[in-house]
All heavy atoms as TSV, in Angstrom:
chain	resi	resn	atom	element	x	y	z
A	1	MET	N	N	-77.648	12.331	98.195
A	1	MET	CA	C	-76.903	12.565	96.972
A	1	MET	C	C	-77.518	11.778	95.822
A	1	MET	O	O	-78.016	10.684	96.008
A	1	MET	CB	C	-75.455	12.123	97.148
A	1	MET	CG	C	-74.655	13.014	98.062
A	1	MET	SD	S	-72.952	12.575	97.910
A	1	MET	CE	C	-72.374	13.981	97.092
A	2	ARG	N	N	-77.417	12.392	94.682
A	2	ARG	CA	C	-77.951	11.766	93.489
A	2	ARG	C	C	-76.904	10.868	92.863
A	2	ARG	O	O	-75.727	11.218	92.818
A	2	ARG	CB	C	-78.364	12.850	92.500
A	2	ARG	CG	C	-79.211	12.297	91.430
A	2	ARG	CD	C	-79.838	13.264	90.465
A	2	ARG	NE	N	-79.460	14.667	90.516
A	2	ARG	CZ	C	-79.621	15.479	89.490
A	2	ARG	NH1	N	-80.130	15.025	88.377
A	2	ARG	NH2	N	-79.294	16.730	89.586
A	3	LYS	N	N	-77.348	9.697	92.363
A	3	LYS	CA	C	-76.425	8.795	91.672
A	3	LYS	C	C	-76.126	9.334	90.285
A	3	LYS	O	O	-77.032	9.764	89.572
A	3	LYS	CB	C	-77.039	7.407	91.519
A	3	LYS	CG	C	-76.751	6.478	92.628
A	3	LYS	CD	C	-77.275	5.116	92.231
A	3	LYS	CE	C	-76.637	4.063	93.066
A	3	LYS	NZ	N	-77.134	2.737	92.712
A	4	VAL	N	N	-74.900	9.299	89.930
A	4	VAL	CA	C	-74.509	9.721	88.593
A	4	VAL	C	C	-74.450	8.474	87.718
A	4	VAL	O	O	-73.701	7.546	87.993
A	4	VAL	CB	C	-73.134	10.429	88.608
A	4	VAL	CG1	C	-72.729	10.822	87.194
A	4	VAL	CG2	C	-73.177	11.637	89.518
A	5	SER	N	N	-75.281	8.444	86.705
A	5	SER	CA	C	-75.294	7.270	85.822
A	5	SER	C	C	-74.211	7.420	84.759
A	5	SER	O	O	-73.856	8.522	84.343
A	5	SER	CB	C	-76.655	7.105	85.168
A	5	SER	OG	O	-76.915	8.215	84.340
A	6	LYS	N	N	-73.712	6.274	84.356
A	6	LYS	CA	C	-72.689	6.296	83.308
A	6	LYS	C	C	-73.341	6.671	81.979
A	6	LYS	O	O	-74.453	6.253	81.681
A	6	LYS	CB	C	-72.034	4.927	83.181
A	6	LYS	CG	C	-71.174	4.559	84.356
A	6	LYS	CD	C	-70.509	3.230	84.095
A	6	LYS	CE	C	-69.632	2.845	85.261
A	6	LYS	NZ	N	-68.976	1.560	85.035
A	7	THR	N	N	-72.645	7.426	81.213
A	7	THR	CA	C	-73.165	7.772	79.897
A	7	THR	C	C	-72.941	6.603	78.953
A	7	THR	O	O	-71.977	5.849	79.081
A	7	THR	CB	C	-72.463	9.025	79.341
A	7	THR	OG1	O	-71.069	8.760	79.255
A	7	THR	CG2	C	-72.703	10.230	80.217
A	8	ASN	N	N	-73.848	6.457	78.038
A	8	ASN	CA	C	-73.715	5.398	77.042
A	8	ASN	C	C	-72.605	5.766	76.065
A	8	ASN	O	O	-72.556	6.881	75.547
A	8	ASN	CB	C	-75.016	5.201	76.275
A	8	ASN	CG	C	-76.085	4.582	77.130
A	8	ASN	OD1	O	-75.776	3.963	78.147
A	8	ASN	ND2	N	-77.332	4.743	76.721
A	9	ASN	N	N	-71.743	4.824	75.832
A	9	ASN	CA	C	-70.700	5.044	74.833
A	9	ASN	C	C	-71.216	4.564	73.489
A	9	ASN	O	O	-70.772	3.562	72.950
A	9	ASN	CB	C	-69.420	4.283	75.211
A	9	ASN	CG	C	-68.737	4.881	76.408
A	9	ASN	OD1	O	-68.907	6.063	76.670
A	9	ASN	ND2	N	-67.983	4.084	77.137
A	10	SER	N	N	-72.189	5.280	72.975
A	10	SER	CA	C	-72.777	4.880	71.691
A	10	SER	C	C	-71.818	5.260	70.573
A	10	SER	O	O	-71.271	6.351	70.547
A	10	SER	CB	C	-74.126	5.548	71.488
A	10	SER	OG	O	-73.968	6.940	71.410
A	11	LYS	N	N	-71.638	4.297	69.694
A	11	LYS	CA	C	-70.745	4.531	68.559
A	11	LYS	C	C	-71.544	5.202	67.459
A	11	LYS	O	O	-72.620	4.762	67.103
A	11	LYS	CB	C	-70.170	3.209	68.064
A	11	LYS	CG	C	-69.280	2.543	69.076
A	11	LYS	CD	C	-68.761	1.232	68.527
A	11	LYS	CE	C	-67.909	0.541	69.560
A	11	LYS	NZ	N	-67.425	-0.752	69.089
A	12	LYS	N	N	-70.995	6.247	66.943
A	12	LYS	CA	C	-71.650	6.941	65.851
A	12	LYS	C	C	-70.858	6.689	64.584
A	12	LYS	O	O	-69.640	6.666	64.590
A	12	LYS	CB	C	-71.722	8.438	66.127
A	12	LYS	CG	C	-72.608	8.760	67.302
A	12	LYS	CD	C	-72.719	10.236	67.516
A	12	LYS	CE	C	-73.620	10.499	68.702
A	12	LYS	NZ	N	-73.774	11.897	68.985
A	13	GLY	N	N	-71.575	6.501	63.488
A	13	GLY	CA	C	-70.918	6.257	62.220
A	13	GLY	C	C	-71.015	4.789	61.828
A	13	GLY	O	O	-71.681	3.981	62.461
A	14	PHE	N	N	-70.301	4.452	60.757
A	14	PHE	CA	C	-70.338	3.103	60.207
A	14	PHE	C	C	-69.020	2.406	60.461
A	14	PHE	O	O	-67.962	3.032	60.489
A	14	PHE	CB	C	-70.600	3.141	58.698
A	14	PHE	CG	C	-71.929	3.745	58.350
A	14	PHE	CD1	C	-72.006	5.015	57.807
A	14	PHE	CD2	C	-73.092	3.032	58.555
A	14	PHE	CE1	C	-73.226	5.561	57.483
A	14	PHE	CE2	C	-74.320	3.578	58.234
A	14	PHE	CZ	C	-74.396	4.846	57.702
A	15	SER	N	N	-69.083	1.094	60.590
A	15	SER	CA	C	-67.850	0.331	60.732
A	15	SER	C	C	-67.238	0.108	59.353
A	15	SER	O	O	-67.867	0.353	58.316
A	15	SER	CB	C	-68.133	-1.008	61.410
A	15	SER	OG	O	-68.859	-1.840	60.538
A	16	LEU	N	N	-66.027	-0.369	59.336
A	16	LEU	CA	C	-65.329	-0.608	58.074
A	16	LEU	C	C	-66.032	-1.681	57.258
A	16	LEU	O	O	-66.171	-1.549	56.035
A	16	LEU	CB	C	-63.878	-1.020	58.358
A	16	LEU	CG	C	-62.995	-1.266	57.138
A	16	LEU	CD1	C	-62.860	0.003	56.326
A	16	LEU	CD2	C	-61.648	-1.768	57.579
A	17	VAL	N	N	-66.524	-2.715	57.905
A	17	VAL	CA	C	-67.207	-3.798	57.191
A	17	VAL	C	C	-68.500	-3.293	56.554
A	17	VAL	O	O	-68.803	-3.635	55.398
A	17	VAL	CB	C	-67.494	-4.969	58.164
A	17	VAL	CG1	C	-68.316	-6.043	57.492
A	17	VAL	CG2	C	-66.206	-5.539	58.709
A	18	GLU	N	N	-69.238	-2.486	57.259
A	18	GLU	CA	C	-70.475	-1.933	56.693
A	18	GLU	C	C	-70.176	-1.046	55.490
A	18	GLU	O	O	-70.877	-1.106	54.473
A	18	GLU	CB	C	-71.211	-1.127	57.749
A	18	GLU	CG	C	-71.810	-1.966	58.853
A	18	GLU	CD	C	-72.339	-1.150	60.002
A	18	GLU	OE1	O	-71.876	-0.007	60.209
A	18	GLU	OE2	O	-73.228	-1.660	60.701
A	19	THR	N	N	-69.143	-0.249	55.584
A	19	THR	CA	C	-68.772	0.621	54.471
A	19	THR	C	C	-68.342	-0.187	53.258
A	19	THR	O	O	-68.737	0.126	52.124
A	19	THR	CB	C	-67.639	1.573	54.909
A	19	THR	OG1	O	-68.037	2.250	56.095
A	19	THR	CG2	C	-67.324	2.585	53.830
A	20	ILE	N	N	-67.564	-1.244	53.469
A	20	ILE	CA	C	-67.118	-2.086	52.358
A	20	ILE	C	C	-68.308	-2.792	51.712
A	20	ILE	O	O	-68.370	-2.918	50.482
A	20	ILE	CB	C	-66.058	-3.092	52.842
A	20	ILE	CG1	C	-64.758	-2.347	53.165
A	20	ILE	CG2	C	-65.793	-4.171	51.804
A	20	ILE	CD1	C	-63.697	-3.204	53.795
A	21	MET	N	N	-69.266	-3.237	52.504
A	21	MET	CA	C	-70.449	-3.896	51.956
A	21	MET	C	C	-71.277	-2.941	51.100
A	21	MET	O	O	-71.746	-3.315	50.027
A	21	MET	CB	C	-71.313	-4.470	53.087
A	21	MET	CG	C	-70.685	-5.628	53.812
A	21	MET	SD	S	-70.290	-7.014	52.744
A	21	MET	CE	C	-71.929	-7.555	52.311
A	22	VAL	N	N	-71.429	-1.719	51.551
A	22	VAL	CA	C	-72.178	-0.731	50.766
A	22	VAL	C	C	-71.459	-0.443	49.456
A	22	VAL	O	O	-72.086	-0.383	48.387
A	22	VAL	CB	C	-72.387	0.566	51.581
A	22	VAL	CG1	C	-72.908	1.685	50.712
A	22	VAL	CG2	C	-73.317	0.305	52.741
A	23	ILE	N	N	-70.149	-0.293	49.500
A	23	ILE	CA	C	-69.377	-0.053	48.274
A	23	ILE	C	C	-69.481	-1.238	47.330
A	23	ILE	O	O	-69.627	-1.069	46.108
A	23	ILE	CB	C	-67.912	0.275	48.625
A	23	ILE	CG1	C	-67.845	1.640	49.316
A	23	ILE	CG2	C	-67.029	0.265	47.383
A	23	ILE	CD1	C	-66.493	1.992	49.864
A	24	ALA	N	N	-69.449	-2.464	47.862
A	24	ALA	CA	C	-69.562	-3.660	47.023
A	24	ALA	C	C	-70.923	-3.723	46.336
A	24	ALA	O	O	-71.013	-4.049	45.147
A	24	ALA	CB	C	-69.327	-4.904	47.867
A	25	ILE	N	N	-71.981	-3.388	47.055
A	25	ILE	CA	C	-73.316	-3.390	46.460
A	25	ILE	C	C	-73.420	-2.347	45.363
A	25	ILE	O	O	-73.981	-2.598	44.290
A	25	ILE	CB	C	-74.387	-3.181	47.551
A	25	ILE	CG1	C	-74.443	-4.403	48.459
A	25	ILE	CG2	C	-75.746	-2.883	46.951
A	25	ILE	CD1	C	-75.284	-4.223	49.700
A	26	ILE	N	N	-72.857	-1.172	45.591
A	26	ILE	CA	C	-72.884	-0.115	44.582
A	26	ILE	C	C	-72.116	-0.544	43.340
A	26	ILE	O	O	-72.562	-0.314	42.205
A	26	ILE	CB	C	-72.336	1.204	45.168
A	26	ILE	CG1	C	-73.313	1.760	46.201
A	26	ILE	CG2	C	-72.063	2.235	44.076
A	26	ILE	CD1	C	-72.806	2.941	46.979
A	27	VAL	N	N	-70.973	-1.189	43.505
A	27	VAL	CA	C	-70.177	-1.654	42.365
A	27	VAL	C	C	-70.952	-2.698	41.565
A	27	VAL	O	O	-70.938	-2.681	40.326
A	27	VAL	CB	C	-68.810	-2.207	42.842
A	27	VAL	CG1	C	-68.117	-2.990	41.757
A	27	VAL	CG2	C	-67.937	-1.075	43.327
A	28	ILE	N	N	-71.638	-3.606	42.240
A	28	ILE	CA	C	-72.420	-4.630	41.539
A	28	ILE	C	C	-73.546	-3.993	40.731
A	28	ILE	O	O	-73.766	-4.341	39.562
A	28	ILE	CB	C	-72.981	-5.655	42.551
A	28	ILE	CG1	C	-71.846	-6.497	43.115
A	28	ILE	CG2	C	-74.031	-6.542	41.911
A	28	ILE	CD1	C	-72.236	-7.358	44.291
A	29	ILE	N	N	-74.228	-3.031	41.324
A	29	ILE	CA	C	-75.317	-2.355	40.610
A	29	ILE	C	C	-74.782	-1.577	39.415
A	29	ILE	O	O	-75.352	-1.619	38.316
A	29	ILE	CB	C	-76.096	-1.438	41.572
A	29	ILE	CG1	C	-76.853	-2.289	42.592
A	29	ILE	CG2	C	-77.054	-0.518	40.820
A	29	ILE	CD1	C	-77.481	-1.498	43.706
A	30	LEU	N	N	-73.662	-0.878	39.586
A	30	LEU	CA	C	-73.092	-0.099	38.480
A	30	LEU	C	C	-72.590	-0.992	37.362
A	30	LEU	O	O	-72.719	-0.648	36.180
A	30	LEU	CB	C	-71.959	0.789	38.995
A	30	LEU	CG	C	-72.385	1.995	39.812
A	30	LEU	CD1	C	-71.169	2.763	40.318
A	30	LEU	CD2	C	-73.273	2.911	39.003
A	31	SER	N	N	-72.001	-2.137	37.687
A	31	SER	CA	C	-71.509	-3.021	36.627
A	31	SER	C	C	-72.667	-3.613	35.837
A	31	SER	O	O	-72.580	-3.747	34.609
A	31	SER	CB	C	-70.630	-4.118	37.209
A	31	SER	OG	O	-71.376	-4.940	38.075
A	32	ALA	N	N	-73.756	-3.969	36.505
A	32	ALA	CA	C	-74.924	-4.483	35.786
A	32	ALA	C	C	-75.519	-3.408	34.893
A	32	ALA	O	O	-75.917	-3.678	33.755
A	32	ALA	CB	C	-75.962	-5.000	36.777
A	33	THR	N	N	-75.563	-2.185	35.388
A	33	THR	CA	C	-76.089	-1.077	34.595
A	33	THR	C	C	-75.199	-0.788	33.396
A	33	THR	O	O	-75.694	-0.576	32.282
A	33	THR	CB	C	-76.216	0.184	35.468
A	33	THR	OG1	O	-77.018	-0.126	36.604
A	33	THR	CG2	C	-76.842	1.330	34.700
A	34	ALA	N	N	-73.899	-0.785	33.598
A	34	ALA	CA	C	-72.976	-0.518	32.494
A	34	ALA	C	C	-73.074	-1.598	31.429
A	34	ALA	O	O	-73.048	-1.300	30.224
A	34	ALA	CB	C	-71.544	-0.420	33.029
A	35	PHE	N	N	-73.194	-2.855	31.843
A	35	PHE	CA	C	-73.326	-3.946	30.878
A	35	PHE	C	C	-74.587	-3.787	30.043
A	35	PHE	O	O	-74.569	-3.955	28.821
A	35	PHE	CB	C	-73.329	-5.288	31.607
A	35	PHE	CG	C	-73.446	-6.463	30.698
A	35	PHE	CD1	C	-72.374	-6.852	29.912
A	35	PHE	CD2	C	-74.623	-7.189	30.627
A	35	PHE	CE1	C	-72.474	-7.933	29.063
A	35	PHE	CE2	C	-74.738	-8.268	29.792
A	35	PHE	CZ	C	-73.661	-8.647	29.002
A	36	SER	N	N	-75.687	-3.419	30.684
A	36	SER	CA	C	-76.939	-3.225	29.964
A	36	SER	C	C	-76.845	-2.049	28.997
A	36	SER	O	O	-77.322	-2.127	27.863
A	36	SER	CB	C	-78.084	-2.986	30.942
A	36	SER	OG	O	-78.258	-4.100	31.762
A	37	LEU	N	N	-76.225	-0.967	29.446
A	37	LEU	CA	C	-76.080	0.201	28.562
A	37	LEU	C	C	-75.186	-0.097	27.366
A	37	LEU	O	O	-75.453	0.368	26.257
A	37	LEU	CB	C	-75.536	1.390	29.349
A	37	LEU	CG	C	-76.522	2.056	30.296
A	37	LEU	CD1	C	-75.832	3.155	31.092
A	37	LEU	CD2	C	-77.693	2.629	29.538
A	38	LEU	N	N	-74.133	-0.882	27.572
A	38	LEU	CA	C	-73.263	-1.239	26.449
A	38	LEU	C	C	-74.006	-2.089	25.425
A	38	LEU	O	O	-73.795	-1.935	24.221
A	38	LEU	CB	C	-72.026	-1.973	26.940
A	38	LEU	CG	C	-70.972	-1.094	27.593
A	38	LEU	CD1	C	-69.841	-1.944	28.149
A	38	LEU	CD2	C	-70.432	-0.086	26.600
A	39	LYS	N	N	-74.874	-2.989	25.888
A	39	LYS	CA	C	-75.682	-3.777	24.953
A	39	LYS	C	C	-76.605	-2.877	24.149
A	39	LYS	O	O	-76.766	-3.059	22.948
A	39	LYS	CB	C	-76.494	-4.828	25.705
A	39	LYS	CG	C	-75.719	-6.068	26.040
A	39	LYS	CD	C	-76.551	-7.063	26.833
A	39	LYS	CE	C	-77.611	-7.691	25.995
A	39	LYS	NZ	N	-78.340	-8.752	26.719
A	40	ILE	N	N	-77.195	-1.887	24.799
A	40	ILE	CA	C	-78.108	-0.974	24.112
A	40	ILE	C	C	-77.350	-0.139	23.089
A	40	ILE	O	O	-77.776	0.011	21.941
A	40	ILE	CB	C	-78.840	-0.079	25.132
A	40	ILE	CG1	C	-79.804	-0.911	25.962
A	40	ILE	CG2	C	-79.570	1.066	24.437
A	40	ILE	CD1	C	-80.412	-0.166	27.136
A	41	VAL	N	N	-76.199	0.400	23.480
A	41	VAL	CA	C	-75.418	1.254	22.580
A	41	VAL	C	C	-74.903	0.447	21.394
A	41	VAL	O	O	-74.877	0.930	20.261
A	41	VAL	CB	C	-74.252	1.919	23.358
A	41	VAL	CG1	C	-73.254	2.555	22.423
A	41	VAL	CG2	C	-74.798	2.946	24.323
A	42	LYS	N	N	-74.517	-0.796	21.644
A	42	LYS	CA	C	-73.992	-1.631	20.562
A	42	LYS	C	C	-75.068	-1.937	19.525
A	42	LYS	O	O	-74.768	-2.062	18.342
A	42	LYS	CB	C	-73.442	-2.928	21.142
A	42	LYS	CG	C	-72.707	-3.767	20.163
A	42	LYS	CD	C	-72.088	-4.966	20.850
A	42	LYS	CE	C	-71.339	-5.813	19.839
A	42	LYS	NZ	N	-70.753	-6.988	20.465
A	43	ASN	N	N	-76.323	-2.016	19.937
A	43	ASN	CA	C	-77.406	-2.362	19.017
A	43	ASN	C	C	-78.104	-1.160	18.394
A	43	ASN	O	O	-79.112	-1.316	17.730
A	43	ASN	CB	C	-78.432	-3.239	19.744
A	43	ASN	CG	C	-77.868	-4.590	20.097
A	43	ASN	OD1	O	-77.027	-5.120	19.386
A	43	ASN	ND2	N	-78.310	-5.145	21.207
A	44	LEU	N	N	-77.571	0.030	18.603
A	44	LEU	CA	C	-78.157	1.214	17.969
A	44	LEU	C	C	-77.931	1.171	16.461
A	44	LEU	O	O	-76.968	0.567	15.982
A	44	LEU	CB	C	-77.509	2.486	18.534
A	44	LEU	CG	C	-77.937	2.915	19.922
A	44	LEU	CD1	C	-77.114	4.127	20.362
A	44	LEU	CD2	C	-79.399	3.257	19.969
A	45	PRO	N	N	-78.764	1.843	15.699
A	45	PRO	CA	C	-78.561	1.880	14.238
A	45	PRO	C	C	-77.447	2.873	13.866
A	45	PRO	O	O	-77.699	3.985	13.425
A	45	PRO	CB	C	-79.925	2.328	13.709
A	45	PRO	CG	C	-80.512	3.119	14.831
A	45	PRO	CD	C	-80.015	2.478	16.091
A	46	TRP	N	N	-76.199	2.446	14.057
A	46	TRP	CA	C	-75.066	3.343	13.866
A	46	TRP	C	C	-74.908	3.809	12.424
A	46	TRP	O	O	-74.437	4.912	12.168
A	46	TRP	CB	C	-73.780	2.659	14.325
A	46	TRP	CG	C	-73.681	2.589	15.807
A	46	TRP	CD1	C	-73.964	1.525	16.591
A	46	TRP	CD2	C	-73.323	3.651	16.688
A	46	TRP	NE1	N	-73.805	1.845	17.920
A	46	TRP	CE2	C	-73.399	3.140	18.001
A	46	TRP	CE3	C	-72.949	4.971	16.508
A	46	TRP	CZ2	C	-73.109	3.916	19.110
A	46	TRP	CZ3	C	-72.655	5.732	17.613
A	46	TRP	CH2	C	-72.735	5.213	18.891
A	47	GLU	N	N	-75.295	2.974	11.482
A	47	GLU	CA	C	-75.162	3.378	10.079
A	47	GLU	C	C	-76.017	4.601	9.768
A	47	GLU	O	O	-75.634	5.451	8.971
A	47	GLU	CB	C	-75.534	2.211	9.155
A	47	GLU	CG	C	-74.526	1.086	9.135
A	47	GLU	CD	C	-74.682	0.129	10.314
A	47	GLU	OE1	O	-75.705	0.206	11.042
A	47	GLU	OE2	O	-73.763	-0.670	10.538
A	48	GLU	N	N	-77.172	4.687	10.394
A	48	GLU	CA	C	-78.052	5.841	10.176
A	48	GLU	C	C	-77.568	7.071	10.933
A	48	GLU	O	O	-77.771	8.194	10.497
A	48	GLU	CB	C	-79.475	5.501	10.619
A	48	GLU	CG	C	-80.116	4.383	9.821
A	48	GLU	CD	C	-81.467	3.993	10.381
A	48	GLU	OE1	O	-81.976	4.716	11.259
A	48	GLU	OE2	O	-81.997	2.957	9.953
A	49	ILE	N	N	-76.912	6.874	12.065
A	49	ILE	CA	C	-76.498	8.001	12.902
A	49	ILE	C	C	-75.171	8.579	12.417
A	49	ILE	O	O	-75.053	9.780	12.166
A	49	ILE	CB	C	-76.379	7.564	14.382
A	49	ILE	CG1	C	-77.731	7.080	14.894
A	49	ILE	CG2	C	-75.851	8.710	15.238
A	49	ILE	CD1	C	-77.668	6.446	16.274
A	50	VAL	N	N	-74.142	7.724	12.270
A	50	VAL	CA	C	-72.805	8.211	11.967
A	50	VAL	C	C	-72.340	7.810	10.567
A	50	VAL	O	O	-71.423	8.407	10.036
A	50	VAL	CB	C	-71.785	7.654	12.986
A	50	VAL	CG1	C	-70.552	8.521	13.058
A	50	VAL	CG2	C	-72.360	7.475	14.346
A	51	GLY	N	N	-72.945	6.806	10.002
A	51	GLY	CA	C	-72.513	6.359	8.689
A	51	GLY	C	C	-71.810	5.017	8.730
A	51	GLY	O	O	-71.686	4.349	7.720
A	52	GLU	N	N	-71.318	4.619	9.883
A	52	GLU	CA	C	-70.683	3.308	10.029
A	52	GLU	C	C	-70.859	2.833	11.469
A	52	GLU	O	O	-71.099	3.629	12.364
A	52	GLU	CB	C	-69.200	3.361	9.682
A	52	GLU	CG	C	-68.391	4.253	10.618
A	52	GLU	CD	C	-66.930	4.303	10.232
A	52	GLU	OE1	O	-66.649	4.711	9.101
A	52	GLU	OE2	O	-66.105	3.931	11.072
A	53	ASN	N	N	-70.719	1.556	11.669
A	53	ASN	CA	C	-70.855	0.984	13.005
A	53	ASN	C	C	-69.468	0.841	13.614
A	53	ASN	O	O	-68.648	0.074	13.120
A	53	ASN	CB	C	-71.552	-0.376	12.939
A	53	ASN	CG	C	-71.936	-0.899	14.297
A	53	ASN	OD1	O	-71.419	-0.452	15.310
A	53	ASN	ND2	N	-72.837	-1.855	14.321
A	54	PRO	N	N	-69.159	1.555	14.694
A	54	PRO	CA	C	-67.825	1.475	15.286
A	54	PRO	C	C	-67.568	0.158	16.026
A	54	PRO	O	O	-66.434	-0.124	16.391
A	54	PRO	CB	C	-67.800	2.652	16.267
A	54	PRO	CG	C	-69.224	2.916	16.587
A	54	PRO	CD	C	-70.001	2.535	15.386
A	55	PHE	N	N	-68.589	-0.667	16.210
A	55	PHE	CA	C	-68.430	-1.906	16.939
A	55	PHE	C	C	-68.198	-3.114	16.039
A	55	PHE	O	O	-67.972	-4.199	16.519
A	55	PHE	CB	C	-69.646	-2.166	17.838
A	55	PHE	CG	C	-69.789	-1.134	18.919
A	55	PHE	CD1	C	-70.685	-0.102	18.793
A	55	PHE	CD2	C	-69.005	-1.191	20.048
A	55	PHE	CE1	C	-70.822	0.850	19.792
A	55	PHE	CE2	C	-69.111	-0.242	21.045
A	55	PHE	CZ	C	-70.024	0.782	20.916
A	56	THR	N	N	-68.294	-2.939	14.741
A	56	THR	CA	C	-68.061	-4.056	13.829
A	56	THR	C	C	-66.594	-4.068	13.431
A	56	THR	O	O	-65.961	-3.030	13.269
A	56	THR	CB	C	-68.938	-3.961	12.570
A	56	THR	OG1	O	-68.678	-2.715	11.923
A	56	THR	CG2	C	-70.402	-4.078	12.904
A	57	VAL	N	N	-66.070	-5.258	13.251
A	57	VAL	CA	C	-64.674	-5.418	12.862
A	57	VAL	C	C	-64.633	-5.620	11.366
A	57	VAL	O	O	-65.268	-6.519	10.825
A	57	VAL	CB	C	-64.037	-6.639	13.572
A	57	VAL	CG1	C	-62.608	-6.826	13.123
A	57	VAL	CG2	C	-64.137	-6.475	15.076
A	58	SER	N	N	-63.910	-4.760	10.680
A	58	SER	CA	C	-63.790	-4.908	9.231
A	58	SER	C	C	-62.322	-5.112	8.890
A	58	SER	O	O	-61.438	-4.409	9.376
A	58	SER	CB	C	-64.340	-3.685	8.512
A	58	SER	OG	O	-63.581	-2.546	8.832
A	59	ALA	N	N	-62.065	-6.063	8.040
A	59	ALA	CA	C	-60.691	-6.392	7.662
A	59	ALA	C	C	-60.215	-5.562	6.481
A	59	ALA	O	O	-59.063	-5.685	6.066
A	59	ALA	CB	C	-60.596	-7.880	7.320
A	60	THR	N	N	-61.049	-4.692	5.938
A	60	THR	CA	C	-60.673	-3.917	4.762
A	60	THR	C	C	-59.883	-2.657	5.086
A	60	THR	O	O	-59.315	-2.048	4.220
A	60	THR	CB	C	-61.940	-3.518	3.973
A	60	THR	OG1	O	-62.800	-2.779	4.844
A	60	THR	CG2	C	-62.660	-4.752	3.460
A	61	LYS	N	N	-59.844	-2.266	6.340
A	61	LYS	CA	C	-59.121	-1.035	6.701
A	61	LYS	C	C	-57.649	-1.204	6.708
A	61	LYS	O	O	-56.986	-2.060	6.968
A	61	LYS	CB	C	-59.593	-0.526	8.062
A	61	LYS	CG	C	-60.936	0.104	7.990
A	61	LYS	CD	C	-61.274	0.745	9.305
A	61	LYS	CE	C	-62.594	1.477	9.210
A	61	LYS	NZ	N	-62.953	2.147	10.419
């Protein structure tokens, strides 16, 4: 008779900790990107594009 070997109970997929770590890394990358984009948008020549800078605070309004 042939011996029947046990099948490997290999886990497929990701664990909860791995998924949370990937999400955390993505959030860190997106926040750094958003911060950089906001700096770029804030320094655009808004007066030439729209006529006024929406990021400046004016007390005359």
